[in-house]
Structure formats: C-alpha cells, structure tokens
C-alpha positions as CSV (number, residue, x, y, z in Angstrom):
1,X,0.0,0.0,0.0
2,X,2.9,2.4,0.8
3,X,4.4,1.7,-2.6
4,X,1.2,2.3,-4.4
5,X,0.6,5.5,-2.5
6,X,4.1,6.9,-3.3
7,X,3.8,5.9,-7.0
8,X,0.5,7.8,-7.1
9,X,2.0,11.0,-5.7
10,X,1.0,10.6,-2.0
11,X,3.2,10.5,1.1
12,X,2.8,7.2,3.0
13,X,3.0,5.9,6.6
14,X,3.5,2.4,7.9
15,X,3.8,0.6,11.2
16,X,7.3,-0.3,12.5
17,X,7.6,-3.9,11.2
18,X,7.9,-2.7,7.6
19,X,11.3,-1.2,8.4
20,X,13.0,-4.6,8.8
21,X,12.3,-5.3,5.1
22,X,12.5,-1.8,3.5
23,X,15.1,-2.6,0.9
24,X,13.5,-6.0,0.1
25,X,10.1,-4.3,-0.5
26,X,11.6,-1.4,-2.4
27,X,10.2,1.2,-0.1
28,X,13.5,3.3,0.1
29,X,14.0,3.1,-3.7
30,X,10.4,4.1,-4.4
31,X,10.5,7.0,-1.9
32,X,13.7,8.3,-3.4
33,X,12.4,7.9,-7.0
34,X,9.1,9.6,-6.3
35,X,10.4,12.2,-3.8
36,X,7.6,11.2,-1.5
37,X,8.0,10.5,2.2
38,X,7.4,7.1,3.7
39,X,7.2,7.5,7.4
40,X,7.7,4.6,9.8
41,X,5.3,5.1,12.8
42,X,5.4,3.8,16.3
43,X,2.3,3.8,18.4
44,X,3.8,4.1,21.9
45,X,7.1,6.0,22.1
46,X,6.5,7.9,25.3
47,X,3.9,5.9,27.2
48,X,4.1,5.3,31.0
49,X,6.0,1.9,30.6
50,X,8.5,3.3,28.1
51,X,9.2,6.3,30.3
52,X,9.6,4.1,33.4
53,X,12.2,1.9,31.5
54,X,14.0,5.1,30.4
55,X,14.0,6.4,33.9
56,X,15.3,3.2,35.3
57,X,18.1,3.0,32.6
58,X,19.2,6.6,33.4
59,X,19.2,5.9,37.1
60,X,21.6,2.9,36.6
61,X,24.3,5.0,35.0
62,X,27.0,2.8,36.4
63,X,25.5,-0.4,34.9
64,X,26.4,-1.5,31.4
65,X,23.5,-2.6,29.3
66,X,24.3,-5.5,27.0
67,X,20.9,-6.4,25.7
68,X,17.4,-5.0,25.5
69,X,14.2,-6.4,24.2
70,X,10.6,-5.4,24.1
71,X,7.3,-6.6,22.7
72,X,3.6,-5.6,22.6
73,X,1.4,-6.7,25.3
74,X,-1.5,-8.9,24.1
75,X,-3.4,-8.7,27.4
76,X,-6.3,-6.3,27.9
77,X,-8.3,-5.3,30.9
78,X,-11.8,-6.7,31.2
79,X,-14.5,-4.1,31.0
C-alpha cells in the first residue's frame, strides 16, 4: 500500500515492522524515485511503561547494558 501511495504522488506511513524489510520491499528506492516520504510510525514511544524503563536505565548509569528487548502486550483489561 505504501508503494502504491508513493507511486501515485502521495506520502505514506506504515507501522514499525515494515522497516525490517524496507530494501526488500523497495520502499526506500520508491521513496527516493518519487520524492515522497514514507514515514515509519510507532504507536507508543512515550507511554508510561516506556518512560519508566528510560528512567530506570538513566538511574543505573554505572551499569552497562548489553541487551534490550521489548514486545507488545497482548493482554487487555476486562471491562
């Protein structure tokens, strides 16, 4: 969809997973050829949990981080 949008003169936006295959999908080449932006979006950059992790990492300045990993939560609260 992003490729079609750029080829038709529109800027495009996509969720993060597309960025792992940008070259394979031709997104970068198409963006450069059409001079249209293809933005990679993230839906939770500064949420409470992300900021808590950032705060914790900054507080442990003497520690050396060797690995980090994150994932989306698939649980939801019952209403």
